[in-house]
TITORMI-148934 format. One record per residue (C-alpha): x, y, z. Coordinates in steps of 0.05 Angstrom, whole numbers, plus 32768, in hexadecimal, padded with zeros to 4 digits. Layout:
<rs>
- X	Y	Z
...
</rs>
This chain:
<rs>
- 8301	6FC4	6F3A
- 8317	7004	6F5E
- 82E5	7032	6F7F
- 82F1	7068	6F4B
- 82E9	7037	6F11
- 82A9	701B	6F30
- 828C	7061	6F39
- 829C	7073	6EF1
- 827D	7032	6ED9
- 823E	703F	6F00
- 8238	7085	6EE2
- 8240	7069	6E9B
- 820C	7034	6EAA
- 81DB	706B	6EBE
- 81E7	708D	6E7B
- 81DF	704A	6E58
- 819D	703E	6E7C
- 8185	7083	6E69
- 8194	7079	6E1F
- 8177	7033	6E1F
- 8138	704C	6E40
- 8133	7087	6E11
- 8137	705C	6DD3
- 8114	701E	6DF0
- 814D	6FEF	6DE0
- 8164	6FB2	6E05
- 81A8	6FB4	6E28
- 81B9	6F6E	6E40
- 81FE	6F82	6E59
- 820F	6FBF	6E85
- 8248	6FE8	6E6A
- 8270	6FE7	6EAC
- 8292	6FA4	6EA3
- 82A7	6FB9	6E5D
- 82C9	6FF9	6E74
- 8314	6FF6	6E6D
- 8342	701A	6E9D
- 8383	703A	6E84
- 83AF	7000	6E9A
- 8384	6FCB	6E78
- 8381	6FF5	6E39
- 83CD	6FFB	6E38
- 83D6	6FB1	6E44
- 83A7	6F9D	6E0C
- 83C8	6FCE	6DDD
- 840E	6FB3	6DEE
- 83F6	6F6D	6DDD
- 83D8	6F84	6D9B
- 8391	6F73	6DB0
- 8378	6FBA	6DA1
- 8393	6FF8	6D80
- 837F	7038	6DA3
- 837F	7077	6D79
- 83B5	70A9	6D8D
- 8397	70E3	6DB2
- 8351	70C4	6DB7
- 8327	70D4	6DF5
- 82F5	709B	6DEB
- 82F9	7059	6DC7
- 82C7	7021	6DBB
- 82EA	6FE2	6DA6
- 82C1	6FAF	6D80
- 82D6	6F68	6D6D
- 82A5	6F41	6D43
- 82BD	6EFA	6D35
- 827E	6EE6	6D10
- 8262	6EC2	6D4C
- 825F	6EF8	6D81
- 826F	6F41	6D8A
- 829F	6F57	6DC0
- 829F	6FA0	6DD5
- 82CB	6FC9	6E04
- 82C8	7013	6E16
- 8300	7041	6E2C
- 82F8	708A	6E42
- 832D	70B9	6E5B
- 832C	70D0	6EA4
- 830D	7115	6E97
- 82D3	70F6	6E72
- 82C7	70C3	6EA9
- 82C9	70F9	6EDF
- 8298	7124	6EB8
- 8267	70EA	6EB0
- 826C	70D9	6EFA
- 8262	7122	6F0E
- 8225	7129	6EE1
- 81FE	70EF	6F00
- 81D0	7105	6F38
- 8199	70D7	6F54
- 8196	70AF	6F13
- 8190	70ED	6EE8
- 81C0	711A	6EC2
- 81D2	7160	6ED9
- 8205	7183	6EAD
- 8234	71BC	6EBB
- 8256	71E9	6E88
- 829D	71DB	6EA0
- 8297	7190	6E92
- 8267	7191	6E58
- 829A	717F	6E23
- 82B8	7147	6E4E
- 8272	712C	6E5D
- 8264	712A	6E12
- 82A2	70FE	6E08
- 8287	70CD	6E3B
- 8241	70CE	6E1E
- 825D	70C1	6DD9
- 8280	7082	6DF1
- 8241	7069	6E13
- 8217	707A	6DD6
- 8245	7050	6DAA
- 8242	7016	6DDC
- 81F6	7017	6DDF
- 81EC	7019	6D94
- 8220	6FE3	6D86
- 81FF	6FB7	6DBB
- 81BA	6FC3	6DA0
- 81CE	6FB3	6D59
- 81F3	6F75	6D70
- 81B9	6F57	6D96
- 8189	6F68	6D5D
- 81B8	6F4C	6D28
- 81BE	6F8D	6D01
- 81FD	6FAE	6CE7
- 8215	6FF2	6CFD
- 8244	7022	6CDA
- 8276	7052	6CF7
- 824E	708C	6CD9
- 8210	7074	6CFD
- 8236	7070	6D3F
- 824F	70B7	6D38
- 820C	70D3	6D21
- 81E6	70B2	6D5A
- 8218	70CB	6D8D
- 820F	7112	6D74
- 81C4	710C	6D7A
- 81CA	70ED	6DBF
- 81F4	7127	6DD8
- 81BF	7158	6DC1
- 8185	7132	6DDD
- 81A4	7124	6E22
- 81BF	716B	6E29
- 817E	718A	6E11
- 8151	7161	6E3F
- 817F	7152	6E79
- 815F	7180	6EAD
- 811E	7159	6EAD
- 8129	7118	6E87
- 8138	70E0	6EB8
- 8137	709B	6E97
- 80F6	70A7	6E73
- 80D5	7067	6E5D
- 80A7	7063	6E21
- 806A	7035	6E1E
- 804A	701E	6DDE
- 8017	7056	6DE5
- 8049	708C	6DF4
- 806E	70A7	6E30
- 8067	7086	6E73
- 8031	70B0	6E97
- 805A	70AD	6ED7
- 808F	70D8	6EB7
- 8085	7121	6EA8
- 80AC	714B	6E76
- 80B8	7195	6E75
- 80D4	71B4	6E36
- 80C5	71FC	6E48
- 8100	7203	6E76
- 8142	721D	6E5A
- 817B	71EC	6E5A
- 81BB	7200	6E7F
- 81F2	71F3	6E72
- 81F9	7202	6E3A
- 81B9	722B	6E31
- 8188	720E	6E00
- 8194	7246	6DCE
- 81DF	7237	6DD1
- 81DD	71EB	6DD2
- 81D6	71E3	6D87
- 8212	720F	6D7A
- 823B	71EF	6DB2
- 8231	71A9	6D95
- 822F	71B5	6D4A
- 8253	71F6	6D3B
- 8289	7204	6D6F
- 82B1	71C3	6D6C
- 82F6	71AF	6D55
- 830A	716C	6D37
- 8343	714A	6D5B
- 8385	7153	6D35
- 8396	7109	6D37
- 835B	70F5	6D0C
- 8369	70D8	6CC7
- 8346	70F9	6C8C
- 8312	70C3	6C87
- 8302	70C8	6CD1
- 82FF	7114	6CCF
- 82CF	7112	6C94
- 82A3	70DF	6CB8
- 829F	7109	6CF7
- 8290	7148	6CCF
- 8259	7125	6CA8
- 823A	7109	6CE8
- 823C	714F	6D06
- 8219	716D	6CCA
- 81E3	7138	6CC9
- 81D7	713D	6D14
- 81D4	7189	6D10
- 819D	7186	6CDC
- 8176	7150	6D00
- 817A	7170	6D45
- 8165	71B3	6D29
- 8127	7190	6D0E
- 811A	7170	6D52
- 811E	71B4	6D73
- 80F1	71D5	6D40
- 80BC	71A0	6D38
- 80B7	7185	6D7F
- 80D7	71AE	6DB6
- 80C3	71F2	6D9B
- 807C	71D8	6D96
- 807D	71B7	6DDB
- 8076	7170	6DBF
- 80A9	7148	6DE6
- 8082	7106	6DE2
- 8081	710A	6D96
- 80CB	7119	6D95
- 80DB	70DC	6DBF
- 80B2	70B0	6D90
- 80D8	70CF	6D55
- 811B	70C0	6D78
- 8108	7077	6D84
- 80F6	706E	6D3B
- 8135	7091	6D24
- 8160	7064	6D51
- 8147	7026	6D2C
- 8153	703F	6CE6
- 818C	7025	6CBB
- 81C2	7055	6CA4
- 81A1	705D	6C5F
- 815D	706B	6C7F
- 817C	709C	6CB1
- 819C	70C4	6C79
- 815C	70C3	6C51
- 8135	70D9	6C8E
- 8163	7114	6C9D
- 8165	7128	6C54
- 8197	7151	6C2C
</rs>
């Protein structure tokens, strides 16, 4: 493994650890060894082992043979660089110039964490769930990144060793602009098929509604602990229960 690849893998594992800690889910395998570089991706594609989507910036490949689930992750170089640049002392520090690229990396890690969680708990996962959870993860990490460093929940609430501040504006993007940046000002990739585009658009609409509720019910009222408990419960819901929870 090259030095650059190792650094990128370490950054993604920090994001993986943060999401796993946030949602209190087990992650038996670090994402690093499952990260494909460009040459490996090309070789697997040439042999017909995988079929990357034209123009895609991130891909999570899943092979379920009925006995075990095999997963691999690929991210383009800009996304990997943004993830590495955002990691500081185990936490996440974002900058406006790389925000979109960072979100691409976070989306890939989000997919990996949820697929892994459902695999080890023996539960199915749909493509819509993956996209919806990734949209929620982008909002939560970006919204809380200045002060949320691998928060761990106990059965009685938030670890008392960890403090949270939700009265500080988020930059970048600013808290008042984050919702619009994630859910309003976006473009679907032109290579998407109609079914894929519809799924992404639906996931975006659902996440927009849910994250607005999080902001209104928890962050606006300075209730971060209650929000984290809500997020943990939401993470464990089935697709049908998620849709019912979000509402029409």
